[in-house]
C-alpha positions in Angstrom: 36.1 145.5 197.9 35.8 148.7 196.1 31.5 149.0 196.7 31.8 148.7 199.7 34.8 151.4 200.5 32.6 153.5 198.6 29.6 153.4 200.1 30.7 153.9 203.0 33.4 156.9 202.7 29.5 158.3 200.1 28.0 158.2 203.7 30.6 159.6 205.6 30.8 161.9 203.2 27.1 162.8 202.5 26.5 162.9 206.7 29.7 163.6 208.0 31.0 166.6 206.6 28.3 168.3 204.1 27.2 169.7 207.1 30.8 172.0 207.8 30.4 173.3 203.8 28.5 176.2 202.7 25.9 175.1 200.6 27.6 177.9 198.2 30.8 176.0 198.1 29.9 173.7 195.7 34.2 173.7 193.9 35.4 172.0 196.7 33.0 168.8 197.2 33.4 168.4 194.4 37.6 168.8 195.2 37.2 166.2 198.9 34.7 163.9 196.6 37.5 163.2 193.9 40.4 163.3 196.6 38.1 160.9 198.6 37.8 158.4 195.2 41.2 158.8 194.3 42.9 157.5 197.7 40.1 155.4 197.8 41.1 153.9 194.7 44.5 154.0 195.8 43.4 151.5 199.5 41.6 148.9 196.3 45.4 148.8 194.7 46.5 147.2 198.1 43.5 144.6 198.1 44.6 144.0 193.9 48.1 143.2 194.7 47.5 141.2 197.4 45.1 139.1 195.5 48.3 138.9 192.2 50.5 137.9 195.5 48.4 135.0 196.7 47.4 133.4 193.1 51.3 133.4 193.0 51.9 131.6 196.5 49.2 129.0 195.1 49.6 128.4 192.0 53.2 128.3 192.3 54.6 129.8 189.2 54.1 133.7 189.7 56.8 134.1 186.1 53.2 132.5 184.6 51.3 134.7 185.6 53.7 137.8 184.1 53.9 137.0 181.4 50.0 135.9 181.8 49.8 139.6 183.0 52.2 141.3 179.9 49.8 139.8 176.9 46.9 140.2 179.2 48.0 143.7 178.8 50.2 144.5 176.4 48.3 147.7 175.4 48.6 149.3 178.0 52.2 148.2 178.6 52.4 150.7 176.1 51.3 153.3 177.2 52.8 152.8 181.0 56.2 153.6 179.0 55.2 157.4 179.6 56.4 158.4 182.4 53.3 161.0 183.6 50.9 158.3 182.1 52.6 156.1 184.7 51.2 158.6 187.7 47.7 158.8 185.9 47.8 154.7 186.2 48.5 155.2 189.9 46.4 158.1 190.6 43.4 156.2 188.4 40.2 155.5 188.8 40.7 152.2 188.2 41.7 149.3 191.6 44.4 147.4 190.3 47.7 148.4 190.2 49.3 149.4 186.8 50.2 145.9 184.8 54.5 147.1 184.6 54.4 147.5 188.6 52.3 144.1 189.1 54.3 141.9 186.0 58.0 143.3 188.4 56.6 142.6 191.4 55.6 139.1 190.5 59.2 138.4 188.2 60.8 139.1 191.7 59.7 136.3 193.2 61.0 133.0 194.2 59.3 129.6 193.3 59.2 129.0 196.8 58.1 131.8 198.6 56.2 132.5 201.5 54.5 135.5 202.9 53.2 136.0 206.3 51.0 139.1 205.4 49.9 138.8 202.0 48.1 142.4 202.3 50.3 144.2 204.7 53.6 143.1 201.9 50.8 144.4 199.3 50.4 147.7 201.2 53.8 148.2 201.6 55.0 147.7 197.4 52.1 149.2 196.0 52.6 152.4 198.3 57.1 152.0 197.4 55.7 151.6 193.2 53.6 154.8 194.0 56.3 157.4 195.1 58.4 155.5 192.7 56.8 157.3 189.8 56.4 160.3 191.1 60.6 160.0 191.0 
C-alpha cells in the first residue's frame, strides 16, 4: 500500500507540482517532498493499525497479540518512554504506528468485539494517538 501511495504522490509531484516551483527553489522542493512523504507514511499507519485490528478480530484474543508485540518490540518500547521520541515515531518514515500505541490499543479491546469499519476506526484512533503524543 505504501508503494502505491508513494508512486501516486511521486507522479503528482513530478508532473503537476514541479511546474509550479521555480527551478532555483530547490530548498522548497525538498521541504515539499519531506512533508508529502511524512503525510504518505502517516496515512500508511492507518492501514497498519487496521491490520492489527483485523488480526485481533480473527484470532479473538487481542491481549495475546499485545503480549507478542511487547516481546517483539521491547527494545523500541524503551525508547518510546521519552515523549519527544514518541512524536518522532509518529512522523517517521515508517508505516507502522509506534509500538506503545499498538499495544495499548490491543489491550483495551474485549475478547468479543466486532468493529464494522476497521479502517475508519483505525484512522480515528491513529489520528487521536498522534495528537495525544503532542500534548
